[in-house]
Every structure is written in C-alpha cells, then in structure tokens.
N, C-alpha and C positions, 0 to 999 in steps of 0.2 A: 504494500500500500504506500502510495506517495503521500507524504505529509508536507503540505505547503505551510503549515502553521509553525514550523521551526524557523522559518525565515525571520531574521531580525531578532532572534531569541535572546541576544545579548543586550537588547535595548528594553528599557522599562520606562513607564511614564515618570517624568521628572528628570530624565537624563539630558544633560546639556550636550548639544551636537553642533557641528558646522554643516551647513547645507548650501548648495549652489542653486540659485534661482534659474529654472530652465524655461519658464513661460509665464505670461500674465493671462489670467482668465477673468471673466466678469465677476466671479465670486471670490477670487483670491489669487494665489500663485501656486504653480507646480514647482517642485524642488527635488534635488537628489541629495540625500544625506551621505556625507563623506564616509566611506567604508561600508555603505549599504546601498550602493548605486543600483542594485537589481530590484530593490523594493520601492514601489511608488511612494511618493510623499507630497504633501500639500499643506498649505496654511490658508485658512479662511480669512477674508478681509477683516472679520471681527476680532482676530487675534494678531493683527498687525497694527502697531501704533499709528495713529493718524495725527500728523503735525497740525492739521487744521482743527482738530478737536472733534471731528465727526465720530460717531459710535463705531463705524466701520471705515477702515482705510479706503480712501478714494483710489481708483486705478492709477492716477498719476503719482500717488504716494507709495505705491508698491516699490520694493527694492528693485533696482534694474536687473534685467536678464543678464546672466553670466557672473553676477556678483556673489561672493560667499558671505553668508550671514550667520550670526549666532542664533540658535533656536533651542527650544526645549521640546522634548517628545511629550505631546499632550496625551496621545493614546496610540496603540498599535492595534489595528483591526485585523484579526486572523480568524474570524468566525467563518467566513466564506472566502474562497480565493477571488482575486489575488490579495495577498497581505498588503496592508497600507499603513503608512506612518502619517499621523496627523501631528502637525507642528504648531507651536505658538512662538511668535516673535515679539510679544509684548515685553517691554523693559521690566515691568513688574514681575512677570513670570520668569524672566531670566534671573532675577534676584531670588525669588522664592515661588515655586510652583505648587499650587494647592488644587485639590479635586475633592468631590464629595465622597465621604466614606460610605461604602455599600452596606455597612452594618447600622450606623447611627444617623446617617444623613447630614452630618456636620463636615465642614472642611477639614481635610488632613493634608499636611505638608509632605509632598513627595520628593522635594529637592533633597540632596544629600544632607544628612543630619536631621531630617524631619522626622515626624512621628508616624508617617504612613508607609505602607507597603503596597505592592501590586500583587494581586492573586490571579494566577493563570489557571483556568480549569480546562483540562484536556481529558480525552477518553480513549481507551484502546478500541472502542467501537469504530472509530474513523477519525479523519482529520477535522480540524476546527479547534478554535481556542476562544473561550470567553474570558474576559478579564474584568476585574473591578479593583478599586482602591479601598483600603481600609486602614483605620488606626491600628497600630500594632496591638494596643491594649484591647480594642474591640474584638479583633480576631482571636487573640489569645483567650479572652473571656468566654468565647463561644465554643472552644474546644473542650472535650471531656476533661474534667479536673483530674482524673486518674492518669492522664497522659502528660505528666509534668515535663517530660523531655520535649514533646511537640510544642507545648506552650512556651518553654524557654527558647526554643529555636525560632519561633515566630518573633519573639521580642528581640532576639540577638542577630538574626540573619542580616548579613551585609555590614554590620557594625564592627569596628575595630575594638579589640579589648582595651580597657582603660589601663593606665600604668599601674593602678592599684591591683587590678586583677592579674597583671603580668608578674607582680612581685610576690604574690601569695605562693606559699609552698604547696606542692601537690597534696591532695587528700586521698588517703586510702579508703576505699569503700568496700564493704562486704555486702553483696547483693543477693537476695533470694531470687529464685527464678520468677520471672513475670508470667502472669496468666496470658493466654493467647488474646490478641486484640479482639475487642468486641464482647468479651466476657467480663462480668463484674468480678471485682476482687473479693467481695464478700457476698456470694450469692445467697439468696433466700432459700430456706429449706423447701424441698419439693412438697407439694400438697397433692395427695392422692385420695380420692373418695372423701374429701372434706376433712381428712386427718393429716396432721403434719408428719 
C-alpha cells in the first residue's frame, strides 16, 4: 500500500520554515517550502500581513514571485492526497504561533517552547492522517491514569531535559510485571449467578 501521508512527516504545525513564492492567486500565494519542494504549499491572503491594514493582504501586497520568505507551518493536510502544507506569514505568528486545542477549545502555543503538541492519527487500514493540536496537559489528562509512562511522554516529547534533570543520579527501580494493556490493574471479582 502506498502511503502519501508520510510526506512532510518531519514538519508539524508551529515549525518555522523558509519558502519560495512561486505564484500569486486571487486568494493568496503558492509556495515551495525549502527541503519539501515535492509537497504543495500555500498561504491564504488572510495570513499574510497587509501594510494597508486590510483584514486580508491585497494582491499587490503579496511577497513577489521568486522571493524567499519566513513562514510558519499552520497545518499539514494529509487526510486525502495530495498532502498540502498551509503556511502563515503573519509577523505575529512568526513570533508565536497558536491554534485551538482539540480537547478544550482554548488557544495553545505550538511554537517551540509552547504548551501545545500536534497529534497525528493514522490507521493500518489505509493511508490518510488526521491531525489536531492540543495542550500537553489536556492530552495527558485524557489518557488512562494507569499509563503513567504514556502521560509522561506526552508532557516531555520534543523537550530538552533541564540541567537539573541532567545532574540527578540514576535511580534504580525494581518493577513488577505490568498487566497487558487494556486490562485493569485491580480487576473486580467475577460475578456468576449473582454471587461473587
């Protein structure tokens, strides 16, 4: 099975990129993200700063064709082929990019150092990828409390350990075997014919 959804897999929402403007369109610009030239990319006029103060950049305010610009990945669409990168070129988004959390509906910061992550949902049934942004804490809070490792990884993924963590001596742990995933650690006694 061919999986188109792995294209641009090293990009996530909030990633700063350089892109070359390849054409002007009535709705915005087409672009090529450097290092990802085989994936289509665009920026809507609503996410290009307008020097005139208009809510959407006017065509004459678009960056010139052939120019390289700083941009931020707004989202990567990989649900249906072809994969597509949506960019934002707003100065405010270049400083700090936020998107709505799919868990609580509040803004989460997806720029480096922010409190958000991008969750990609894929299936072995076939190609396609659905993505959403979430606060690390919102996502961790929705995981089964018995899966502490999963919760810890959600909070830590992509972050560098702090100097304090790097100085700590290793801890020796003695662990009991874990029950298979999906089973409760303290199962309730089975009830047969109304008797425990």
